[in-house]
C-alpha positions as CSV (number, residue, x, y, z in Angstrom):
1,M,-50.6,150.8,-164.6
2,A,-47.1,150.5,-165.8
3,K,-46.2,153.2,-163.3
4,K,-48.0,151.4,-160.5
5,N,-46.3,148.2,-161.3
6,G,-42.9,149.8,-161.4
7,K,-43.6,151.3,-157.9
8,E,-44.6,147.8,-156.7
9,D,-41.4,146.4,-158.0
10,F,-39.4,149.1,-156.4
11,L,-41.1,148.4,-153.1
12,S,-40.7,144.7,-153.5
13,G,-37.0,145.2,-154.2
14,W,-36.5,147.2,-151.1
15,T,-38.6,144.8,-149.1
16,A,-36.4,142.1,-150.2
17,V,-33.3,144.1,-149.4
18,I,-34.7,145.0,-146.0
19,I,-35.7,141.3,-145.4
20,G,-32.2,140.3,-146.5
21,I,-30.6,142.8,-144.3
22,I,-32.8,141.7,-141.3
23,G,-31.9,138.1,-142.2
24,V,-28.3,138.9,-142.2
25,V,-28.7,140.8,-138.8
26,L,-30.7,137.9,-137.4
27,V,-28.1,135.4,-138.6
28,C,-25.3,137.5,-137.1
29,F,-27.3,137.9,-133.9
30,L,-28.0,134.3,-133.7
31,A,-24.5,133.4,-134.6
32,Q,-23.2,135.7,-131.9
33,K,-25.6,134.2,-129.3
34,G,-24.8,130.8,-130.5
35,V,-21.1,131.6,-130.0
36,E,-21.8,133.0,-126.6
37,Y,-24.0,130.1,-125.7
38,F,-21.4,127.6,-126.7
39,R,-18.9,129.6,-124.9
40,G,-21.0,129.6,-121.9
41,G,-21.6,125.9,-122.2
42,G,-17.9,125.3,-122.7
43,E,-17.1,127.3,-119.6
44,A,-19.8,125.3,-117.6
45,E,-18.3,122.1,-118.8
46,F,-14.9,123.3,-118.0
47,S,-16.2,124.4,-114.6
48,G,-18.0,121.1,-114.3
49,A,-14.8,119.3,-115.1
50,S,-13.0,121.5,-112.7
51,F,-15.5,120.7,-110.0
52,L,-15.4,117.0,-110.9
53,G,-11.6,117.2,-110.8
54,G,-11.7,118.9,-107.4
55,S,-14.2,116.3,-106.1
56,S,-12.0,113.5,-107.3
57,S,-8.9,115.1,-105.8
58,S,-10.8,115.6,-102.5
59,S,-12.0,112.0,-102.6
60,A,-8.5,110.8,-103.3
61,S,-7.2,112.9,-100.3
62,E,-9.9,111.4,-98.1
63,E,-9.0,108.0,-99.4
64,N,-5.4,108.6,-98.6
65,Q,-6.3,109.8,-95.2
66,D,-8.3,106.6,-94.6
67,E,-5.5,104.5,-95.8
68,D,-3.1,106.5,-93.4
69,E,-5.5,105.8,-90.6
70,D,-5.7,102.1,-91.4
71,I,-1.9,102.1,-91.6
72,K,-1.6,103.7,-88.2
73,K,-4.3,101.3,-86.7
74,A,-2.3,98.4,-88.2
75,K,1.0,99.7,-86.8
76,Q,-0.7,100.3,-83.4
77,M,-2.1,96.8,-83.5
78,K,1.2,95.3,-84.5
79,A,3.0,97.3,-81.7
80,S,0.3,96.1,-79.2
81,E,0.8,92.5,-80.4
82,N,4.6,92.8,-80.1
83,S,4.2,94.4,-76.7
84,Q,1.9,91.6,-75.6
85,A,4.3,89.0,-77.0
86,E,7.2,90.5,-75.1
87,N,5.1,90.6,-71.9
88,N,4.2,87.0,-72.5
89,S,7.8,86.1,-73.1
90,D,8.9,88.0,-69.9
91,K,6.3,86.2,-67.9
92,S,7.3,82.9,-69.4
93,K,11.0,83.6,-68.6
94,E,10.0,84.7,-65.0
95,K,8.0,81.5,-64.7
96,N,10.7,79.3,-66.0
97,K,13.2,81.1,-63.7
98,S,10.9,80.6,-60.7
99,S,10.6,76.9,-61.7
100,E,14.3,76.6,-62.0
101,D,14.7,78.3,-58.6
102,E,12.2,76.0,-57.0
103,K,14.0,72.9,-58.6
104,Q,17.4,74.1,-57.4
105,A,16.0,74.8,-53.9
106,A,14.4,71.4,-53.9
107,A,17.7,69.8,-55.1
108,E,19.6,71.6,-52.3
109,K,17.1,70.6,-49.8
110,N,17.3,67.0,-50.8
111,S,21.0,67.2,-50.9
112,K,21.0,68.3,-47.3
113,Q,18.6,65.6,-46.4
114,T,20.4,62.9,-48.2
115,P,23.1,61.5,-45.9
116,K,26.6,61.7,-47.6
117,P,28.8,58.6,-47.5
118,D,30.5,58.5,-44.1
119,E,34.1,59.1,-44.6
120,N,34.8,57.5,-41.3
121,E,34.0,54.2,-42.9
122,K,37.2,54.5,-44.8
123,L,39.3,54.4,-41.7
124,S,40.7,51.4,-40.1
125,I,39.5,50.2,-36.7
126,Q,42.6,51.3,-35.0
127,D,42.4,54.8,-36.7
128,K,38.8,55.0,-35.4
129,I,39.8,54.2,-31.9
130,T,42.7,56.6,-31.9
131,I,40.6,59.5,-33.3
132,S,37.8,58.7,-30.9
133,N,40.1,58.9,-27.9
134,Q,41.4,62.3,-29.3
135,K,37.8,63.5,-29.4
136,V,37.2,62.4,-25.8
137,Q,40.3,64.3,-24.6
138,E,39.1,67.3,-26.6
139,G,35.6,67.1,-25.1
140,K,37.1,66.8,-21.6
141,N,39.1,70.1,-22.2
142,F,35.9,71.8,-23.3
143,F,34.0,70.4,-20.3
144,A,36.7,71.8,-18.0
145,E,36.3,75.3,-19.6
146,G,32.5,75.1,-19.1
147,N,31.8,75.0,-22.8
148,L,29.1,72.2,-22.7
149,T,28.1,72.7,-26.3
150,K,31.6,72.0,-27.8
151,A,32.1,69.3,-25.3
152,L,28.9,67.6,-26.4
153,E,29.9,67.9,-30.0
154,S,33.3,66.2,-29.3
155,F,31.8,63.4,-27.4
156,D,29.3,62.9,-30.1
157,Q,32.0,62.6,-32.8
158,A,33.9,60.2,-30.4
159,V,31.0,57.7,-30.0
160,K,30.2,58.0,-33.8
161,L,33.8,57.1,-34.7
162,Y,34.0,54.2,-32.3
163,S,30.8,53.1,-30.5
164,L,32.7,50.8,-28.2
165,N,34.5,53.7,-26.5
166,A,33.1,53.5,-23.0
167,A,34.9,56.7,-21.9
168,A,33.0,58.6,-24.6
169,W,29.7,57.4,-23.4
170,T,30.6,58.1,-19.8
171,E,31.9,61.6,-20.4
172,R,28.9,62.5,-22.5
173,G,26.6,61.3,-19.7
174,K,28.3,63.8,-17.5
175,V,27.6,66.6,-19.9
176,Y,23.9,65.6,-20.0
177,V,23.8,65.8,-16.3
178,E,25.1,69.4,-16.4
179,M,22.5,70.1,-19.0
180,Q,20.0,68.5,-16.7
181,N,18.9,66.1,-19.4
182,F,18.9,63.3,-16.7
183,E,17.2,60.6,-18.8
184,Q,19.7,60.8,-21.6
185,A,22.6,61.0,-19.0
186,L,21.4,57.7,-17.5
187,R,21.2,56.0,-20.9
188,D,24.7,57.1,-21.6
189,F,26.0,55.6,-18.3
190,N,24.2,52.4,-19.0
191,K,25.7,52.3,-22.5
192,A,29.2,52.8,-21.2
193,V,28.8,49.8,-18.8
194,E,27.2,47.8,-21.6
195,V,30.1,48.3,-24.1
196,D,32.8,47.7,-21.5
197,S,31.8,46.2,-18.2
198,T,35.3,46.7,-16.9
199,Y,35.4,50.4,-17.2
200,A,35.4,51.6,-13.5
201,D,34.4,55.3,-14.2
202,A,31.2,54.3,-16.0
203,Y,30.1,52.5,-12.6
204,A,31.4,55.4,-10.4
205,N,29.5,58.1,-12.4
206,R,26.3,56.0,-12.6
207,G,26.6,55.4,-8.8
208,L,26.7,59.2,-8.3
209,F,23.8,59.6,-10.6
210,Y,21.7,57.1,-8.5
211,Q,22.7,58.6,-5.3
212,A,21.7,62.1,-6.4
213,F,18.3,60.7,-7.1
214,G,18.0,58.9,-3.8
215,D,18.6,55.3,-5.1
216,E,21.2,54.5,-2.4
217,E,21.1,50.7,-3.0
218,K,22.0,51.0,-6.7
219,A,24.5,53.7,-6.0
220,Q,26.4,51.6,-3.5
221,A,26.4,48.6,-5.8
222,D,27.9,50.7,-8.6
223,F,30.5,52.2,-6.1
224,A,31.5,48.8,-5.0
225,M,31.9,47.6,-8.6
226,S,34.0,50.7,-9.4
227,D,36.3,50.0,-6.5
228,I,36.8,46.4,-7.4
229,L,37.7,47.3,-11.1
230,S,39.9,50.1,-10.0
231,K,42.0,47.8,-7.9
232,K,42.5,45.3,-10.8
233,Q,43.8,48.1,-13.1
């Protein structure tokens, strides 16, 4: 019995040792697995952190790109606004220039239409008579050369300077006859007689006019008056 108990004690001792060894092995195994587990978790967390960091960097890059696009769009809009403002400014300048040109053209037109003060009004009566007679002589020279236009201009100036110059009216009537403006020619001959009823040439030229148009009675009356006045001179 004592021998049996000793054997059981021996087996119990080895069992305890074996169990202890197994426990130690299990503890070591579990510890190693735990370390590997935690290492794996740490690496996963590190990987996860890296992934999150990469995602954050990518997101930041996308945000920067979006900001760049917004800046580009803002610059483009600003450039477009500036361009539009310049175009509007140019159009406004062109419109103002056109308006100024129209005003200037209107002013020039009005200036041409508005009669300027007659410088002849500053002349004395004697000066007007003298210059008027000079214009009559000038017109006669043009008439002799066949330059009816220049002759008419000279006679126009003569009657404007001194409207009582019968010679100017008579000579201008002769120019109108040559131009075949017979109605105006007769008016000028009548005007010459009106302003100076003693001017013989006015009657003589009007007599020729009547005779040319077949009014012999009036023609002879004017010829007779011309003769009378010529003899008195």
